[in-house]
C-alpha positions as CSV (number, residue, x, y, z in Angstrom):
1,X,12.3,9.5,-8.4
2,X,13.5,12.1,-10.7
3,X,17.1,12.8,-11.8
4,X,17.9,14.8,-8.8
5,X,16.7,12.2,-6.4
6,X,18.6,9.4,-8.1
7,X,21.6,11.7,-7.9
8,X,21.0,12.0,-4.2
9,X,20.8,8.3,-3.8
10,X,24.5,8.4,-5.0
11,X,25.3,11.2,-2.7
12,X,24.2,14.4,-4.3
13,X,21.6,16.7,-2.7
14,X,18.5,17.7,-4.7
15,X,17.8,21.4,-5.2
16,X,14.2,21.3,-4.3
17,X,12.2,19.4,-1.6
18,X,10.9,16.0,-2.8
19,X,7.2,16.2,-3.5
20,X,4.8,13.3,-4.1
21,X,2.3,13.8,-7.1
22,X,-1.5,14.2,-6.4
23,X,-2.1,10.6,-7.6
24,X,0.2,7.7,-7.0
25,X,0.2,4.0,-7.0
26,X,2.3,1.6,-5.1
27,X,3.2,-1.4,-7.2
28,X,4.7,-4.2,-5.3
29,X,6.7,-6.9,-7.1
30,X,7.8,-9.9,-5.1
31,X,10.5,-10.8,-7.6
32,X,11.4,-7.7,-9.2
33,X,10.4,-9.0,-12.7
34,X,7.4,-6.8,-13.5
35,X,8.5,-3.3,-13.2
36,X,8.3,-2.7,-17.0
37,X,4.8,-4.2,-17.2
38,X,3.6,-2.3,-14.3
39,X,5.1,1.1,-15.7
40,X,3.3,0.3,-19.1
41,X,0.0,0.6,-17.3
42,X,0.8,4.1,-16.1
43,X,2.1,5.0,-19.6
44,X,-1.2,3.8,-21.0
45,X,-3.3,5.6,-18.4
46,X,-1.4,8.9,-19.3
47,X,-2.4,8.4,-22.8
48,X,-6.0,8.1,-21.7
49,X,-5.9,11.4,-19.8
50,X,-4.7,10.7,-16.2
51,X,-1.4,11.0,-14.5
52,X,-0.5,8.5,-11.9
53,X,3.0,8.1,-10.6
54,X,4.5,4.8,-9.9
55,X,6.0,3.9,-6.4
56,X,7.8,0.6,-6.3
57,X,7.4,-0.7,-2.9
58,X,8.5,-3.8,-1.1
59,X,8.8,-4.5,2.8
60,X,11.7,-5.6,4.9
61,X,9.6,-8.9,5.5
62,X,9.2,-9.5,1.8
63,X,12.8,-9.1,1.3
64,X,13.6,-11.5,3.9
65,X,11.2,-14.1,2.8
66,X,12.4,-14.1,-0.9
67,X,16.1,-13.4,-0.2
68,X,16.2,-10.0,-2.1
69,X,17.7,-6.7,-1.4
70,X,16.5,-3.1,-1.6
71,X,19.0,-2.2,-4.2
72,X,17.2,-4.7,-6.6
73,X,14.0,-2.8,-6.4
74,X,15.7,0.4,-7.4
75,X,17.7,-1.4,-10.3
76,X,14.4,-2.8,-11.7
77,X,12.7,0.6,-11.7
78,X,15.7,2.3,-13.2
79,X,15.7,-0.3,-16.0
80,X,12.0,-0.1,-16.7
81,X,12.1,3.8,-16.8
82,X,14.9,3.7,-19.3
83,X,13.3,0.9,-21.4
84,X,9.9,2.7,-21.6
85,X,11.2,6.4,-21.7
86,X,9.3,7.5,-18.7
87,X,9.8,11.3,-18.1
88,X,7.7,11.8,-15.0
89,X,8.5,11.3,-11.4
90,X,8.6,7.9,-9.9
91,X,9.7,6.7,-6.6
92,X,11.1,3.6,-4.3
93,X,9.2,2.9,-1.4
94,X,10.9,1.3,1.7
95,X,7.7,-0.2,2.9
96,X,6.4,-0.7,6.4
97,X,9.8,0.0,8.0
98,X,10.6,0.4,11.7
99,X,13.9,1.9,13.3
100,X,15.5,-1.5,13.4
101,X,15.0,-2.2,9.7
102,X,15.3,1.1,7.9
103,X,19.1,1.4,7.4
104,X,19.2,-1.2,4.7
105,X,16.9,0.9,2.6
106,X,18.5,4.3,3.0
107,X,20.7,4.3,0.0
108,X,18.0,2.9,-2.4
109,X,14.7,4.6,-1.4
110,X,13.2,8.1,-1.6
111,X,10.0,7.0,-0.1
112,X,9.4,5.6,3.5
113,X,6.3,4.1,4.9
114,X,7.0,4.5,8.5
115,X,5.1,1.8,10.4
116,X,4.1,2.6,14.0
117,X,1.0,0.5,14.3
118,X,3.0,-1.5,17.2
119,X,3.3,1.7,19.3
120,X,-0.5,2.5,19.2
121,X,-1.9,2.1,22.7
122,X,1.5,2.2,24.2
123,X,1.0,4.5,27.3
124,X,1.9,8.1,27.0
125,X,2.9,9.7,30.2
126,X,0.2,11.8,31.8
127,X,2.5,14.9,31.4
128,X,2.7,14.4,27.8
129,X,-1.1,14.0,27.5
130,X,-1.6,17.2,29.5
131,X,1.0,19.2,27.4
132,X,-0.7,18.0,24.0
133,X,-4.2,19.1,25.4
134,X,-2.9,22.5,26.4
135,X,-1.2,23.0,23.0
136,X,-4.3,22.0,21.3
137,X,-7.1,23.6,23.2
138,X,-9.0,24.0,20.1
139,X,-9.6,20.3,20.0
140,X,-11.7,20.4,23.2
141,X,-14.6,22.2,21.5
142,X,-17.1,22.1,18.8
143,X,-15.2,21.9,15.5
144,X,-17.0,22.8,12.1
145,X,-14.9,21.1,9.3
146,X,-15.9,21.9,5.9
147,X,-17.0,18.7,4.1
148,X,-18.4,17.0,7.4
149,X,-22.0,17.2,8.1
150,X,-22.4,18.6,11.4
151,X,-19.9,19.8,14.0
152,X,-17.4,17.6,15.7
153,X,-17.9,17.8,19.5
154,X,-14.8,16.6,21.3
155,X,-14.7,16.6,25.0
156,X,-11.5,17.3,27.1
157,X,-11.7,13.6,28.3
158,X,-11.9,12.4,24.7
159,X,-8.9,14.3,23.7
160,X,-7.0,12.9,26.7
161,X,-8.0,9.4,25.9
162,X,-7.0,9.6,22.1
163,X,-3.9,11.4,22.8
164,X,-2.9,8.8,25.4
165,X,-3.3,6.1,22.8
166,X,-1.6,7.7,19.8
167,X,1.3,10.1,21.2
168,X,3.7,7.1,21.6
169,X,3.1,6.3,18.0
170,X,3.8,9.8,16.6
171,X,6.8,10.1,18.8
172,X,8.1,6.9,17.2
173,X,7.2,8.2,13.9
174,X,9.3,11.4,14.6
175,X,12.2,9.4,15.8
176,X,12.4,7.2,12.6
177,X,11.8,10.2,10.4
178,X,14.7,12.1,12.0
179,X,16.8,9.2,11.8
180,X,16.3,9.0,7.9
181,X,16.6,12.8,7.8
182,X,20.0,12.7,9.4
183,X,21.1,9.9,7.1
184,X,19.6,11.3,3.6
185,X,19.3,15.1,4.5
186,X,16.0,16.9,5.0
187,X,13.5,17.2,2.0
188,X,15.2,14.3,0.0
189,X,12.3,11.8,0.8
190,X,8.7,11.3,1.2
191,X,7.4,10.3,4.4
192,X,4.2,8.1,4.7
193,X,3.0,7.1,8.3
194,X,1.2,3.9,8.6
195,X,-1.2,3.0,11.3
196,X,-3.3,0.6,9.3
197,X,-2.2,-2.6,10.8
198,X,-4.1,-2.5,14.0
199,X,-7.4,-4.0,15.0
200,X,-9.7,-1.1,15.2
201,X,-10.6,1.6,12.6
202,X,-9.6,5.0,13.5
203,X,-12.4,7.6,13.5
204,X,-12.1,11.0,11.9
205,X,-11.6,12.7,15.3
206,X,-8.7,10.2,16.0
207,X,-7.2,11.0,12.6
208,X,-7.2,14.6,13.4
209,X,-5.5,14.2,16.7
210,X,-2.9,11.9,15.1
211,X,-2.2,14.6,12.4
212,X,-1.9,17.2,15.1
213,X,0.6,15.0,17.2
214,X,2.7,14.4,13.9
215,X,2.8,18.2,13.3
216,X,4.1,18.6,16.8
217,X,6.8,16.1,16.2
218,X,7.8,18.0,13.0
219,X,7.0,15.2,10.7
220,X,6.3,16.6,7.2
221,X,3.8,13.6,6.4
222,X,2.8,13.6,2.8
223,X,0.6,10.4,2.9
224,X,-1.0,8.7,5.9
225,X,-2.5,5.3,6.0
226,X,-5.2,4.8,8.7
227,X,-7.1,1.7,9.4
228,X,-10.5,1.9,7.6
229,X,-13.7,0.3,8.7
230,X,-14.3,-3.2,7.3
231,X,-11.9,-5.8,5.9
232,X,-9.3,-5.1,3.5
233,X,-8.1,-8.8,2.9
234,X,-5.3,-9.5,0.7
235,X,-6.0,-10.0,-3.1
236,X,-9.8,-9.8,-2.7
237,X,-12.6,-7.4,-2.6
238,X,-13.4,-5.1,0.3
239,X,-15.9,-6.8,2.9
240,X,-17.8,-4.5,4.9
241,X,-20.4,-1.7,4.8
242,X,-20.0,0.5,1.8
243,X,-22.0,3.4,3.1
244,X,-20.1,3.3,6.3
245,X,-16.7,3.3,4.3
246,X,-17.8,6.1,2.3
247,X,-18.7,8.4,5.1
248,X,-15.3,7.6,6.8
249,X,-13.4,8.2,3.5
250,X,-15.2,11.3,2.8
251,X,-14.8,12.6,6.4
252,X,-11.1,11.7,6.4
253,X,-10.4,13.7,3.3
254,X,-12.1,16.6,5.0
255,X,-10.1,16.3,8.1
256,X,-6.9,16.2,6.0
257,X,-7.7,19.3,4.4
258,X,-8.4,21.0,7.8
259,X,-5.3,19.7,9.3
260,X,-3.1,20.9,6.5
261,X,-4.3,24.3,7.1
262,X,-4.5,24.3,10.9
263,X,-1.2,22.6,11.6
264,X,0.9,23.7,8.6
265,X,1.3,20.1,7.4
266,X,2.4,19.7,3.7
267,X,-0.4,20.8,1.2
268,X,-0.1,17.7,-0.8
269,X,-0.9,15.4,2.3
270,X,-3.3,12.5,1.2
271,X,-4.7,9.3,2.3
272,X,-2.9,6.0,1.6
273,X,-5.0,2.9,1.0
274,X,-2.9,-0.2,2.0
275,X,-4.1,-3.7,0.9
276,X,-5.9,-1.4,-1.8
277,X,-5.5,-4.0,-4.8
278,X,-8.6,-5.7,-5.9
279,X,-11.0,-3.4,-3.7
280,X,-13.3,-3.2,-6.9
281,X,-16.3,-2.3,-5.0
282,X,-14.7,0.7,-3.2
283,X,-13.3,2.3,-6.2
284,X,-16.6,4.2,-7.4
285,X,-16.9,5.3,-3.9
286,X,-13.5,6.5,-3.5
287,X,-13.3,8.2,-7.2
288,X,-16.4,10.2,-6.3
289,X,-15.2,11.4,-3.1
290,X,-11.7,12.3,-4.6
291,X,-13.6,14.6,-7.2
292,X,-15.7,16.3,-4.5
293,X,-12.8,17.1,-2.5
294,X,-10.3,17.6,-5.2
295,X,-8.0,15.4,-3.1
296,X,-5.1,13.3,-3.9
297,X,-4.6,9.5,-3.2
298,X,-2.1,6.8,-2.8
299,X,-3.1,3.2,-3.6
300,X,-0.9,0.4,-2.6
301,X,-1.1,-2.8,-4.7
302,X,1.3,-5.4,-4.0
303,X,0.5,-9.1,-4.2
304,X,-1.9,-8.7,-7.1
305,X,1.1,-8.5,-9.5
306,X,2.5,-11.8,-8.1
307,X,-0.9,-13.3,-8.6
308,X,-0.9,-12.2,-12.2
309,X,2.6,-13.8,-12.6
310,X,0.9,-17.2,-11.5
311,X,-1.9,-16.7,-13.7
312,X,0.5,-16.2,-16.6
313,X,2.3,-19.3,-15.8
314,X,-0.9,-21.4,-15.7
315,X,-2.2,-20.1,-18.9
316,X,1.1,-21.0,-20.5
317,X,0.6,-24.8,-19.6
318,X,3.2,-27.5,-19.5
319,X,6.1,-26.9,-17.2
320,X,5.0,-23.5,-16.1
321,X,1.4,-24.7,-15.2
322,X,3.0,-27.7,-13.3
323,X,5.1,-25.1,-11.3
324,X,2.1,-23.1,-10.4
325,X,0.2,-26.3,-9.3
326,X,3.1,-27.4,-7.1
327,X,3.2,-24.1,-5.2
328,X,-0.5,-24.6,-4.4
329,X,0.0,-28.2,-3.4
330,X,2.9,-27.4,-1.0
331,X,0.9,-24.4,0.4
332,X,-2.0,-26.6,1.7
333,X,-0.3,-28.3,4.5
334,X,1.5,-25.1,5.4
335,X,-1.5,-22.8,5.4
336,X,-1.2,-21.7,9.2
337,X,2.5,-20.9,8.7
338,X,1.9,-18.9,5.5
339,X,-1.0,-17.0,6.9
340,X,0.3,-16.1,10.2
341,X,2.2,-12.7,9.1
342,X,-1.0,-11.7,7.4
343,X,-3.7,-12.8,10.0
344,X,-5.6,-9.3,9.9
345,X,-5.9,-9.3,6.2
346,X,-6.5,-12.9,5.3
347,X,-9.9,-14.6,5.7
348,X,-9.7,-18.2,4.1
349,X,-12.1,-20.9,4.8
350,X,-10.1,-24.3,4.5
351,X,-13.3,-26.1,3.6
352,X,-13.6,-24.0,0.3
353,X,-10.0,-24.8,-0.8
354,X,-9.9,-27.4,-3.4
355,X,-7.9,-30.5,-2.7
356,X,-4.3,-31.2,-4.1
357,X,-5.6,-34.0,-6.0
358,X,-8.4,-31.7,-7.6
359,X,-5.8,-29.1,-8.6
360,X,-3.4,-31.4,-10.0
361,X,-6.1,-32.6,-12.4
362,X,-6.8,-29.0,-13.7
363,X,-5.9,-27.6,-17.0
364,X,-4.6,-24.0,-17.7
365,X,-8.3,-22.6,-18.0
366,X,-9.4,-24.1,-14.8
367,X,-6.4,-23.0,-12.6
368,X,-6.3,-19.5,-14.1
369,X,-10.1,-19.1,-13.8
370,X,-10.0,-20.1,-10.1
371,X,-7.2,-17.6,-9.5
372,X,-8.3,-14.6,-11.6
373,X,-10.2,-11.9,-9.6
374,X,-13.4,-12.1,-11.6
375,X,-16.2,-12.8,-9.4
376,X,-18.6,-13.0,-12.2
377,X,-17.3,-16.4,-13.4
378,X,-18.3,-19.4,-11.4
379,X,-14.7,-20.8,-11.4
380,X,-13.3,-18.0,-9.3
381,X,-12.3,-19.2,-5.7
382,X,-11.4,-16.2,-3.3
383,X,-10.0,-18.8,-0.9
384,X,-7.7,-20.4,-3.4
385,X,-6.5,-16.9,-4.4
386,X,-5.7,-15.7,-1.0
387,X,-3.7,-18.8,-0.2
388,X,-1.6,-18.3,-3.3
389,X,-1.4,-14.5,-2.4
390,X,0.6,-15.6,0.8
391,X,2.6,-18.4,-0.8
392,X,5.0,-16.5,-2.7
393,X,7.6,-17.8,-0.1
394,X,7.3,-21.1,-1.7
395,X,8.2,-19.7,-5.2
396,X,11.1,-18.1,-3.5
397,X,12.3,-21.5,-2.4
398,X,12.7,-22.6,-6.0
399,X,13.6,-19.1,-7.2
400,X,15.9,-20.2,-10.1
401,X,13.1,-22.6,-11.5
402,X,10.4,-20.0,-10.9
403,X,12.3,-17.0,-12.4
404,X,13.1,-19.1,-15.4
405,X,9.6,-20.0,-16.1
406,X,8.4,-16.3,-15.6
407,X,11.0,-15.3,-18.3
408,X,9.9,-18.1,-20.7
409,X,6.2,-16.8,-20.2
410,X,7.0,-13.4,-20.5
411,X,4.4,-12.3,-23.1
412,X,1.5,-13.9,-21.2
413,X,2.5,-12.5,-17.8
414,X,3.4,-9.0,-18.9
415,X,-0.1,-8.8,-20.7
416,X,-1.9,-10.0,-17.4
417,X,0.1,-7.6,-15.3
418,X,-0.5,-4.6,-17.4
419,X,-4.1,-5.3,-18.0
420,X,-4.8,-6.1,-14.3
421,X,-3.2,-2.9,-13.1
422,X,-4.6,-0.6,-15.8
423,X,-8.3,-1.9,-16.5
424,X,-9.2,-3.1,-13.0
425,X,-7.4,-0.6,-10.6
426,X,-6.1,2.7,-12.4
427,X,-8.9,3.3,-14.9
428,X,-11.7,2.9,-12.3
429,X,-10.1,5.1,-9.7
430,X,-8.3,7.9,-11.8
431,X,-9.8,8.3,-15.0
432,X,-12.4,11.1,-15.3
433,X,-15.9,10.1,-15.7
434,X,-17.0,9.7,-19.3
């Protein structure tokens, strides 16, 4: 947000259309305690020569699980910006909203991740598909897109099949966008369209047709989150074929540039990577493609901050370590319930989880070593890390005790949060090569 946008949240209209910067990072915060530490990472990166804009994001699901409110996300961001003297734009994201959940965010958010994954595959009428194909005869041909090797040969049947799969989702996105615009006013917020929480990755051809359909709906989408090939599991590295991902990422960047020109979409339209934290093996691939295409990126990092809080608690020892252990011990028998909302982005082998008795016997270094995402260390356990990633609900059930310990361990936790975001995420992706 800038000053005009903050004024708009209170009822005044901004003088210019709100525009997302080229590079931005979604900094999720389960309990709203780390905004300053997150913002410090962006400040330090700026001192090193790269500008990345923070976007504080929190979903309705997270609010429901921890008992928080959207107003709290805005308040934490405002306090951090004032404390550190941040003079650049910043935003607050109503993450993964739908029509039935968006209203509570409207006074407090200027960025909306419109989630229409549930509408993918919902049958569109034959008339709607035919009308789309007639409007976009250019798609049923051989398309040469700069940046993609070879022409994209798309048949009429393929256009109809893909349009039939995605038109309902595009129309749902348009409905939600217009609902927000009616409440807030046009050009006062950033629209992201999310189609990532689905089973199958979208091809570059599908992305092109999705973007054409969003343009038809009049949605000025500034970032889009497709489903990529491979596994984007929460809190751990990418699992999949790096070469295949690299080709898809490159081709998607080329498709976006083509769609911006062809369909008059916003010229700052860029890819958004969901579950983007800790995907260390992907960052060099992505950074190289971004430089080749001179493209922007929005990277969403959410649960990695919560895990750095738990690491800081563990390192502090005493009652803070006991609290961290207790969350894990309580999570073990609830593993199915905790993982259910994240089934498509969690891959835990229960046989690889340490027992409650084992963890209760750990000291600070053992607990932190198992949890910290450092695959070079033998202590690191990705299954342990993923379970704790989804166990924040259990911390919320003891919220007063948890937040009191976080405040007592402030220096340890803030150091971990800032270092993790800066050194493991922002520098590898956004700093120019040496």
